[in-house]
C-alpha atoms as an extended CHARMM CRD file, in Angstrom:
* protein
*
       149  EXT
         1         1  MET       CA            108.1140000000      146.9080000000      104.6330000000  PROA      1               0.0000000000
         2         2  ARG       CA            110.0990000000      149.6910000000      106.6560000000  PROA      2               0.0000000000
         3         3  VAL       CA            109.3240000000      152.8200000000      108.0070000000  PROA      3               0.0000000000
         4         4  LEU       CA            111.3820000000      155.3960000000      109.0750000000  PROA      4               0.0000000000
         5         5  LEU       CA            108.9450000000      157.2440000000      111.6420000000  PROA      5               0.0000000000
         6         6  GLN       CA            110.0890000000      160.7160000000      112.6730000000  PROA      6               0.0000000000
         7         7  LYS       CA            108.1700000000      162.7150000000      115.4500000000  PROA      7               0.0000000000
         8         8  VAL       CA            107.5310000000      166.1430000000      113.8170000000  PROA      8               0.0000000000
         9         9  SER       CA            106.4230000000      169.3550000000      115.1900000000  PROA      9               0.0000000000
        10        10  HSD       CA            105.5340000000      169.9340000000      111.7730000000  PROA      10              0.0000000000
        11        11  ALA       CA            106.2400000000      168.4550000000      108.1980000000  PROA      11              0.0000000000
        12        12  SER       CA            105.5260000000      169.3250000000      104.4250000000  PROA      12              0.0000000000
        13        13  VAL       CA            105.9570000000      167.9960000000      101.1600000000  PROA      13              0.0000000000
        14        14  SER       CA            106.7520000000      170.3970000000       97.8260000000  PROA      14              0.0000000000
        15        15  VAL       CA            106.6550000000      169.2450000000       94.5680000000  PROA      15              0.0000000000
        16        16  GLU       CA            107.6720000000      171.9370000000       91.9740000000  PROA      16              0.0000000000
        17        17  GLU       CA            107.9960000000      174.7520000000       94.6400000000  PROA      17              0.0000000000
        18        18  ARG       CA            104.3870000000      174.0640000000       95.5120000000  PROA      18              0.0000000000
        19        19  ILE       CA            103.3820000000      172.6770000000       98.7600000000  PROA      19              0.0000000000
        20        20  VAL       CA            101.2690000000      169.7090000000       98.0150000000  PROA      20              0.0000000000
        21        21  SER       CA            100.8380000000      168.2800000000      102.0640000000  PROA      21              0.0000000000
        22        22  LYS       CA            101.5430000000      169.3420000000      105.3640000000  PROA      22              0.0000000000
        23        23  ILE       CA            101.2160000000      168.6950000000      108.9860000000  PROA      23              0.0000000000
        24        24  GLY       CA            101.5550000000      170.2560000000      112.4890000000  PROA      24              0.0000000000
        25        25  ASP       CA            102.4190000000      167.9600000000      115.7870000000  PROA      25              0.0000000000
        26        26  GLY       CA            102.4180000000      164.2190000000      114.7060000000  PROA      26              0.0000000000
        27        27  VAL       CA            104.6710000000      161.9800000000      113.0490000000  PROA      27              0.0000000000
        28        28  LEU       CA            106.6080000000      161.8300000000      109.3510000000  PROA      28              0.0000000000
        29        29  LEU       CA            106.6420000000      158.2460000000      107.9370000000  PROA      29              0.0000000000
        30        30  LEU       CA            109.0030000000      157.6330000000      105.2030000000  PROA      30              0.0000000000
        31        31  VAL       CA            107.5340000000      154.2300000000      103.5190000000  PROA      31              0.0000000000
        32        32  GLY       CA            109.5530000000      151.7230000000      101.7270000000  PROA      32              0.0000000000
        33        33  ILE       CA            107.4260000000      148.7030000000      100.3850000000  PROA      33              0.0000000000
        34        34  ARG       CA            109.2970000000      145.2460000000       99.7630000000  PROA      34              0.0000000000
        35        35  GLU       CA            108.2250000000      143.0870000000       96.5730000000  PROA      35              0.0000000000
        36        36  THR       CA            106.9670000000      140.3800000000       98.5250000000  PROA      36              0.0000000000
        37        37  ASP       CA            104.7160000000      143.2070000000      100.9860000000  PROA      37              0.0000000000
        38        38  THR       CA            100.8060000000      142.5170000000      101.1060000000  PROA      38              0.0000000000
        39        39  GLU       CA             98.1460000000      143.9350000000      103.4450000000  PROA      39              0.0000000000
        40        40  LYS       CA             98.9660000000      141.7720000000      106.2600000000  PROA      40              0.0000000000
        41        41  GLU       CA            102.5690000000      143.7980000000      106.5380000000  PROA      41              0.0000000000
        42        42  LEU       CA            100.6100000000      147.1180000000      106.4770000000  PROA      42              0.0000000000
        43        43  ALA       CA             98.1840000000      146.1010000000      109.0320000000  PROA      43              0.0000000000
        44        44  TRP       CA            100.9830000000      145.1180000000      111.1750000000  PROA      44              0.0000000000
        45        45  MET       CA            102.8190000000      148.4850000000      110.5470000000  PROA      45              0.0000000000
        46        46  CYS       CA             99.7100000000      150.7010000000      110.9650000000  PROA      46              0.0000000000
        47        47  ASN       CA             98.8490000000      148.9840000000      114.5620000000  PROA      47              0.0000000000
        48        48  LYS       CA            102.5290000000      149.5130000000      115.2430000000  PROA      48              0.0000000000
        49        49  VAL       CA            102.6740000000      153.5640000000      114.2890000000  PROA      49              0.0000000000
        50        50  VAL       CA             99.6280000000      154.3020000000      115.8070000000  PROA      50              0.0000000000
        51        51  ASN       CA            100.2630000000      152.6570000000      119.2360000000  PROA      51              0.0000000000
        52        52  ILE       CA            104.5040000000      152.7600000000      119.8500000000  PROA      52              0.0000000000
        53        53  ARG       CA            104.8290000000      155.4190000000      122.7770000000  PROA      53              0.0000000000
        54        54  ILE       CA            107.0400000000      158.1100000000      121.3280000000  PROA      54              0.0000000000
        55        55  TYR       CA            105.3200000000      160.7510000000      123.6100000000  PROA      55              0.0000000000
        56        56  GLU       CA            106.1760000000      161.8780000000      127.0480000000  PROA      56              0.0000000000
        57        57  ASP       CA            103.7030000000      161.6780000000      129.9910000000  PROA      57              0.0000000000
        58        58  GLU       CA            103.2650000000      163.6430000000      132.7840000000  PROA      58              0.0000000000
        59        59  GLU       CA            106.3650000000      162.4080000000      134.4200000000  PROA      59              0.0000000000
        60        60  GLY       CA            108.7060000000      163.1690000000      131.0210000000  PROA      60              0.0000000000
        61        61  LYS       CA            108.2210000000      159.2170000000      130.2870000000  PROA      61              0.0000000000
        62        62  LEU       CA            107.6370000000      158.3070000000      126.7990000000  PROA      62              0.0000000000
        63        63  ASN       CA            104.4720000000      156.4720000000      127.7730000000  PROA      63              0.0000000000
        64        64  ARG       CA            102.0400000000      158.0430000000      125.1890000000  PROA      64              0.0000000000
        65        65  SER       CA            101.1040000000      157.3910000000      121.3750000000  PROA      65              0.0000000000
        66        66  LEU       CA             99.9410000000      158.7220000000      118.7650000000  PROA      66              0.0000000000
        67        67  HSD       CA             96.5390000000      157.6140000000      120.0460000000  PROA      67              0.0000000000
        68        68  ASP       CA             97.2410000000      159.6850000000      123.2480000000  PROA      68              0.0000000000
        69        69  VAL       CA             98.3660000000      162.9620000000      121.8660000000  PROA      69              0.0000000000
        70        70  LYS       CA             96.1540000000      162.7150000000      118.5180000000  PROA      70              0.0000000000
        71        71  GLY       CA             98.4470000000      163.5430000000      116.1860000000  PROA      71              0.0000000000
        72        72  ALA       CA             98.4970000000      163.9580000000      112.4500000000  PROA      72              0.0000000000
        73        73  ILE       CA            100.2750000000      161.7120000000      109.9960000000  PROA      73              0.0000000000
        74        74  LEU       CA            102.4630000000      162.5560000000      106.9000000000  PROA      74              0.0000000000
        75        75  VAL       CA            103.0950000000      159.5200000000      104.7810000000  PROA      75              0.0000000000
        76        76  VAL       CA            105.5450000000      159.9780000000      101.8920000000  PROA      76              0.0000000000
        77        77  SER       CA            107.0520000000      156.8630000000       99.6340000000  PROA      77              0.0000000000
        78        78  GLN       CA            110.4690000000      156.0740000000       99.9180000000  PROA      78              0.0000000000
        79        79  PHE       CA            111.6300000000      153.2890000000       97.6480000000  PROA      79              0.0000000000
        80        80  THR       CA            115.2680000000      153.9210000000       98.8620000000  PROA      80              0.0000000000
        81        81  LEU       CA            114.6860000000      152.6500000000      102.3750000000  PROA      81              0.0000000000
        82        82  TYR       CA            115.4630000000      149.4650000000      100.3280000000  PROA      82              0.0000000000
        83        83  GLY       CA            118.6860000000      150.5340000000       98.9570000000  PROA      83              0.0000000000
        84        84  ASP       CA            121.3180000000      147.8710000000       99.6550000000  PROA      84              0.0000000000
        85        85  ALA       CA            125.0600000000      149.6220000000       99.5280000000  PROA      85              0.0000000000
        86        86  ARG       CA            127.0480000000      146.6830000000      101.1170000000  PROA      86              0.0000000000
        87        87  LYS       CA            128.5510000000      146.4400000000       97.6140000000  PROA      87              0.0000000000
        88        88  GLY       CA            130.1040000000      148.9060000000       95.1730000000  PROA      88              0.0000000000
        89        89  ARG       CA            129.1480000000      152.3700000000       95.3900000000  PROA      89              0.0000000000
        90        90  ARG       CA            125.8450000000      152.2670000000       93.5050000000  PROA      90              0.0000000000
        91        91  PRO       CA            123.0260000000      151.1600000000       96.0290000000  PROA      91              0.0000000000
        92        92  SER       CA            121.0450000000      148.1280000000       94.3880000000  PROA      92              0.0000000000
        93        93  TYR       CA            117.0830000000      148.5820000000       95.0600000000  PROA      93              0.0000000000
        94        94  SER       CA            116.3800000000      145.1330000000       93.6300000000  PROA      94              0.0000000000
        95        95  HSD       CA            113.8470000000      144.3660000000       96.9670000000  PROA      95              0.0000000000
        96        96  ALA       CA            112.0110000000      147.4000000000       96.5760000000  PROA      96              0.0000000000
        97        97  ALA       CA            108.7070000000      146.7330000000       94.8900000000  PROA      97              0.0000000000
        98        98  ARG       CA            107.8960000000      147.9240000000       91.5520000000  PROA      98              0.0000000000
        99        99  PRO       CA            105.5800000000      151.1960000000       91.3270000000  PROA      99              0.0000000000
       100       100  GLU       CA            102.6150000000      149.2600000000       90.2710000000  PROA      100             0.0000000000
       101       101  ILE       CA            102.7640000000      147.2160000000       93.5460000000  PROA      101             0.0000000000
       102       102  ALA       CA            104.2980000000      149.8030000000       96.0300000000  PROA      102             0.0000000000
       103       103  GLU       CA            101.7500000000      152.5110000000       94.8720000000  PROA      103             0.0000000000
       104       104  PRO       CA             98.5740000000      150.9880000000       95.5970000000  PROA      104             0.0000000000
       105       105  LEU       CA             99.8690000000      149.4970000000       98.8820000000  PROA      105             0.0000000000
       106       106  CYS       CA            101.3180000000      152.6900000000      100.0960000000  PROA      106             0.0000000000
       107       107  ARG       CA             97.6950000000      154.3290000000       99.5410000000  PROA      107             0.0000000000
       108       108  LYS       CA             96.3840000000      152.0250000000      101.1840000000  PROA      108             0.0000000000
       109       109  PHE       CA             98.9070000000      151.7520000000      103.9750000000  PROA      109             0.0000000000
       110       110  ALA       CA             97.4490000000      155.6770000000      104.2530000000  PROA      110             0.0000000000
       111       111  GLN       CA             94.2080000000      154.6210000000      104.3600000000  PROA      111             0.0000000000
       112       112  MET       CA             94.5770000000      152.1250000000      107.1370000000  PROA      112             0.0000000000
       113       113  LEU       CA             95.7790000000      155.2050000000      109.3080000000  PROA      113             0.0000000000
       114       114  ARG       CA             92.7470000000      157.3760000000      108.3010000000  PROA      114             0.0000000000
       115       115  VAL       CA             90.5800000000      154.2970000000      109.5820000000  PROA      115             0.0000000000
       116       116  GLU       CA             92.1270000000      154.3620000000      112.6690000000  PROA      116             0.0000000000
       117       117  GLY       CA             90.9210000000      158.0400000000      112.8820000000  PROA      117             0.0000000000
       118       118  PHE       CA             94.2730000000      160.2890000000      112.2800000000  PROA      118             0.0000000000
       119       119  PRO       CA             94.3600000000      162.9580000000      109.8690000000  PROA      119             0.0000000000
       120       120  VAL       CA             96.6100000000      161.7340000000      107.0660000000  PROA      120             0.0000000000
       121       121  GLU       CA             98.4990000000      163.7160000000      104.4870000000  PROA      121             0.0000000000
       122       122  GLU       CA            100.4160000000      161.8090000000      101.6230000000  PROA      122             0.0000000000
       123       123  GLY       CA            103.3230000000      162.9710000000       99.2840000000  PROA      123             0.0000000000
       124       124  VAL       CA            103.2940000000      162.3010000000       95.4980000000  PROA      124             0.0000000000
       125       125  PHE       CA            103.8030000000      158.9440000000       94.6440000000  PROA      125             0.0000000000
       126       126  GLY       CA            107.1230000000      158.8700000000       92.1520000000  PROA      126             0.0000000000
       127       127  ALA       CA            107.2270000000      162.6340000000       92.2610000000  PROA      127             0.0000000000
       128       128  HSD       CA            110.6800000000      164.4740000000       92.6600000000  PROA      128             0.0000000000
       129       129  MET       CA            109.4110000000      165.6990000000       96.5040000000  PROA      129             0.0000000000
       130       130  LYS       CA            111.0270000000      167.9880000000       99.0170000000  PROA      130             0.0000000000
       131       131  VAL       CA            110.5410000000      167.0210000000      102.5010000000  PROA      131             0.0000000000
       132       132  GLU       CA            110.7060000000      169.9470000000      105.3820000000  PROA      132             0.0000000000
       133       133  LEU       CA            110.3910000000      168.6950000000      108.8470000000  PROA      133             0.0000000000
       134       134  LEU       CA            111.3470000000      170.1560000000      112.5770000000  PROA      134             0.0000000000
       135       135  ASN       CA            112.1690000000      166.5950000000      114.2410000000  PROA      135             0.0000000000
       136       136  ASP       CA            110.5430000000      167.0490000000      117.9760000000  PROA      136             0.0000000000
       137       137  GLY       CA            112.8610000000      165.2130000000      120.5430000000  PROA      137             0.0000000000
       138       138  PRO       CA            114.5270000000      164.2350000000      118.2090000000  PROA      138             0.0000000000
       139       139  VAL       CA            112.7860000000      160.8410000000      117.9910000000  PROA      139             0.0000000000
       140       140  THR       CA            113.3960000000      158.8960000000      115.1180000000  PROA      140             0.0000000000
       141       141  LEU       CA            112.9390000000      155.2130000000      114.8940000000  PROA      141             0.0000000000
       142       142  MET       CA            113.4730000000      152.8820000000      111.9760000000  PROA      142             0.0000000000
       143       143  LEU       CA            110.2050000000      150.3060000000      112.2000000000  PROA      143             0.0000000000
       144       144  GLU       CA            110.6510000000      146.6430000000      110.1180000000  PROA      144             0.0000000000
       145       145  ARG       CA            108.1120000000      144.2320000000      109.0070000000  PROA      145             0.0000000000
       146       146  GLU       CA            109.7410000000      140.9930000000      107.1090000000  PROA      146             0.0000000000
       147       147  SER       CA            106.7870000000      139.8150000000      104.6370000000  PROA      147             0.0000000000
       148       148  THR       CA            105.6550000000      136.6510000000      105.8900000000  PROA      148             0.0000000000
       149       149  SER       CA            103.8070000000      135.6570000000      102.4170000000  PROA      149             0.0000000000
């Protein structure tokens, strides 16, 4: 599982020129599901996302987490995070999970984040989405959890 986490002042997803989800202060998560991912990887990533310290404390140090600031989360499925462009000019997506596997896992991941007490919005799986964001910091991190199954 790969998640590109971006701390944002605001973010939104539009489909066919209509905003379908939006958040204020929080994180935008572009989520890539690997063919071998299970709920075990989702749980690890959920814990990582909500507890990683990317917010400044009173001294200006990155010591506060999403839990501390009560931020919002926007989850957007992004199979292209598993694009392998090492050979040729067309990326291979052979390690990305097929939609029938990725969609329920992505939804489950969003639900796990909600259970942690966060307001969570989602993109539209499989749709051509336009994602707009204002990166705050900027803070952008690639988080990865290799499948252990």
